[in-house]
N, C-alpha and C positions, 0 to 999 in steps of 0.2 A: 625720328628718322627710322624708316623701315629698312632692314638689312636681310638679305636672303642667304641662307647657308645650304649646302648640299649634304644630305645624310646618306650613309651607307648602312644597310642592315644585313647582318650575317646570321643565318639560321644555324643553330647547333643543337645538340641533344637535349639541352636543358631550357631552350627558349631562343631568344634573339639577342644579339649584341648590336648596338647602334653607335655610330661614330660620325662626327662631322668631317668631311673631306677637307674643308677649308680651315678647320681648327681642330686638329687631331687630339688635342687634350680633352675635348668634350666627348666623353665616351660613357656608355652605360649598358646595362643589361635589363631584360624584362622577360617574363614568363611567356608572353606572346607578342606579336607585332604591335598591337595597339598599346599595350603597356610600355613596350620599349620606346615607341614614339613619344608617349607622354613623359616618360622619364628623361628622354633625350632633350625634349623641350625644356623641362625643368632644369636639367644640368646646364643647358645653354644660358638660361636666365641667371643661374647662380654664377657661372663663369663670367658673364658680362658684368655682373655686380662686383665680383672680386677684382676684375681688371680695372673697373672704374675706381674702386676704393684704393687700389694701388697706383693709380695714375698711369697704367700701362695702355698702350695702343691696342685697340680691339682689332683682330684680324678682319680683313675684307672678305666677304663671301663671293658668291656667284661663280663657283668652279664650273668648268665645262667637262663633262664626262662623255666618253664614247666607248663603244665596244669594238674591239679589234678582233676579227675572226682569223683563225689559223687552222690549216689542215694538219692536224697532229701527225697523221701517218705519212705526210710528205716532208716533214721537217728533216733536214739533213740528207735528203736523197737528191741526186742529180737527175736531170731529164735525159 
């Protein structure tokens, strides 16, 4: 069975942090984006195996993400 999860990558001074939106416990870091992706995929495989071994229900993926724009200089001001 193929399951899809949504990943979020955050750049920081030492590389990238990767985390699954649908399964926040799956998190890792890498020196660059490609390494972080590979490590996140490996962390996901390890977490699936651990949940299966423990008989725990594996979280469902397919999160919906959207960007919400906001005019920062207009927040709190009345027209």
